[in-house]
C-alpha positions in Angstrom: 17.4 0.5 24.2 13.9 1.0 22.7 15.5 2.3 19.5 17.6 -0.8 19.1 14.5 -3.0 19.7 12.5 -1.1 17.0 15.3 -1.5 14.5 15.5 -5.2 15.4 11.8 -5.6 14.5 12.4 -3.9 11.2 15.2 -6.2 10.4 13.0 -9.2 10.9 10.3 -7.7 8.7 12.6 -6.7 5.8 15.1 -9.5 6.1 18.6 -8.1 6.6 20.5 -6.2 9.3 20.0 -2.4 9.4 22.7 0.0 8.5 22.5 2.9 11.0 23.9 5.7 8.9 22.9 8.6 6.7 24.7 9.0 3.4 24.4 11.3 0.3 23.4 9.9 -3.0 22.5 11.1 -6.5 19.1 10.2 -8.0 19.5 8.2 -11.2 15.9 7.2 -12.0 12.5 6.8 -10.4 10.8 3.4 -10.5 7.4 4.2 -9.1 5.9 6.0 -6.1 8.1 4.2 -3.6 11.2 3.0 -5.4 14.1 4.7 -7.1 17.7 4.1 -8.2 20.6 6.1 -6.8 24.4 6.3 -7.0 26.0 6.3 -3.7 29.8 6.7 -4.0 30.9 4.1 -6.5 27.9 1.9 -6.3 24.4 1.9 -7.7 21.6 1.1 -5.3 17.9 0.2 -5.9 16.0 1.8 -3.0 12.6 0.9 -1.5 11.2 3.8 0.6 10.7 2.6 4.1 7.5 2.6 6.1 5.3 3.8 3.2 3.5 2.0 0.2 2.5 3.9 -2.9 -0.1 2.7 -5.4 1.4 0.3 -8.0 2.1 1.5 -11.5 -0.7 -0.7 -12.8 -3.2 0.9 -10.4 -4.0 3.6 -12.9 -4.1 6.6 -12.6 -2.9 6.6 -8.9 0.4 4.8 -9.6 1.4 7.3 -12.2 0.5 10.2 -9.8 2.5 8.7 -7.0 5.5 8.3 -9.3 5.2 11.9 -10.6 5.1 13.1 -7.0 8.3 11.3 -6.1 9.9 12.7 -9.3 9.0 16.2 -8.2 10.4 15.7 -4.7 13.6 13.9 -5.9 14.4 14.9 -9.5 16.8 12.9 -11.5 20.3 14.3 -10.9 19.4 15.8 -7.5 21.3 15.0 -4.3 19.4 13.2 -1.6 20.3 11.6 1.8 19.5 8.0 2.6 19.0 6.6 6.0 19.2 2.9 5.2 17.4 0.7 7.6 17.6 -2.8 6.0 17.9 -4.8 2.8 14.7 -6.5 1.6 14.4 -9.9 -0.1 14.8 -8.4 -3.5 18.2 -6.9 -2.6 16.9 -3.3 -2.4 18.0 -0.9 0.3 15.1 0.0 2.5 15.5 3.7 3.5 14.1 7.0 4.5 14.9 9.6 1.9 15.5 13.3 2.6 16.4 16.3 0.5 17.2 19.7 1.9 16.3 18.5 5.4 12.8 17.4 4.3 11.8 13.8 4.9 10.4 12.7 1.5 8.8 9.5 2.8 6.7 11.6 5.1 6.1 14.2 2.4 4.5 11.5 0.1 2.2 10.5 2.9 1.3 14.1 3.7 0.3 14.8 0.1 -1.8 11.6 -0.1 0.5 10.1 -2.7 1.3 7.1 -0.5 -0.1 5.1 2.4 1.7 4.4 5.7 2.8 0.8 5.4 1.7 -0.2 8.9 3.0 -3.7 8.6 6.5 -2.3 8.3 6.3 0.9 10.4 8.9 -0.3 12.9 12.0 1.8 12.9 10.2 4.9 11.7 8.5 7.7 13.6 5.1 6.0 13.9 3.4 9.0 15.6 4.4 11.5 12.8 3.5 9.1 10.0 0.1 8.5 11.7 -0.6 12.2 12.1 0.4 13.0 8.5 -1.8 10.3 7.1 -4.8 11.3 9.2 -4.4 14.9 8.1 -4.2 13.9 4.4 -7.3 11.7 4.8 -9.3 14.5 6.5 -8.3 17.0 3.8 -9.2 14.5 1.0 -5.7 14.7 -0.5 -4.5 12.4 -3.2 -5.7 8.8 -2.7 -8.0 10.0 0.0 -9.9 12.2 -2.4 -11.1 9.3 -4.6 -14.7 8.4 -4.4 -15.0 4.9 -3.0 -11.3 4.9 -2.0 -8.2 3.3 -3.5 -7.3 -0.3 -2.9 -4.4 -0.5 -0.6 -1.3 -1.5 -2.7 -0.5 -4.5 -0.4 -4.0 -5.9 -1.0 -3.7 -5.2 -4.7 -0.4 -7.1 -5.0 -1.8 -10.0 -3.0 -4.8 -10.3 -5.4 -2.6 -10.0 -8.4 -0.4 -12.9 -7.5 -1.3 -16.4 -8.6 -0.1 -19.7 -7.0 2.2 -20.5 -10.0 3.3 -16.9 -10.7 6.8 -17.5 -9.6 7.4 -20.3 -12.1 4.9 -19.7 -14.9 6.5 -19.7 -18.3 4.6 -20.3 -21.6 5.9 -23.3 -23.5 8.4 -24.0 -20.7 10.8 -21.2 -21.9 12.3 -18.8 -19.4 14.1 -15.6 -20.4 17.0 -14.0 -18.6 17.3 -10.2 -18.3 20.2 -10.3 -20.8 18.1 -12.1 -23.3 15.2 -9.7 -22.9 17.3 -6.6 -23.3 14.8 -3.8 -22.7 12.2 -2.7 -20.2 9.5 -2.5 -22.9 10.1 -6.1 -24.1 9.9 -7.3 -20.5 6.4 -5.9 -20.3 5.4 -7.6 -23.5 6.6 -10.9 -22.2 4.8 -10.4 -18.9 1.5 -9.8 -20.8 2.2 -13.1 -22.7 2.3 -14.9 -19.4 5.9 -14.9 -18.3 4.9 -14.0 -14.7 8.2 -15.0 -13.2 9.6 -11.7 -14.6 7.5 -9.9 -12.0 9.4 -10.9 -8.8 7.5 -8.6 -6.4 4.0 -9.1 -7.9 3.4 -5.4 -8.6 2.4 -5.9 -12.2 5.7 -4.6 -13.6 8.4 -6.9 -15.1 12.2 -6.4 -14.7 12.0 -3.0 -13.1 15.8 -3.0 -13.1 15.8 -2.5 -16.9 13.9 0.8 -16.6 16.1 3.7 -17.5 
C-alpha cells in the first residue's frame, strides 16, 4: 500500500501515470548528466533520470563532467534497463537506469556527479539516495569538492528563466525544429534571443537535435 502511495506522489510531481515495469533498451546518445536517448523495441525514448539532478551543461565545467560520467556508465550502444516511473511535461520518460545490475542514478550521486533531487524523490529509495549523497559530500567527491560549492541545478534553472522566456522571439519570428535543422544552429539562435527554443530553461536549445 505504501509503495502505491509513493508512486502516486511521483505521478503528481512529474505529471503522468507511472509505468511499473523494467525493460531493456539501447543507448543512442547522452544529452547531459541526467538525460539520454534510448531505443526500446521499435521506439525511441528521451529519458530523464529519476530522483537526481545533474549540473546543467551551461554550468561549466560541472555540467560537462556530469555528462562524461553518464557516458562512462552508459556508453552509446550499450544495453541498459529502464524502470520507468512517469512521463514529464516535456514528454520524457522519467526512469531509474541500471546496467549490469548497477543502479546508475545512484552511481551518479555516489560519485558526486549529481545531486539528489529532493523535490522529486518520491518513488525512489530515499534512504539509499540520502546515504550515498552524504558519503559523497563527506569525501568531497565531484560537486562536493568545489570550493564554495556548486549552485544547485534547480536554483540555476530558476534564475536563468525570464518572465517572457517562453514566448520571446526577436523581430517576432519563431523557428520550428525543421527550419533550424541542426543542434549547433539552435544554440546560435538561442544566443540571439530565441529563448522559446529552450523549453526546460537549462540553457540548451532543442536538445532533441543533438546527435
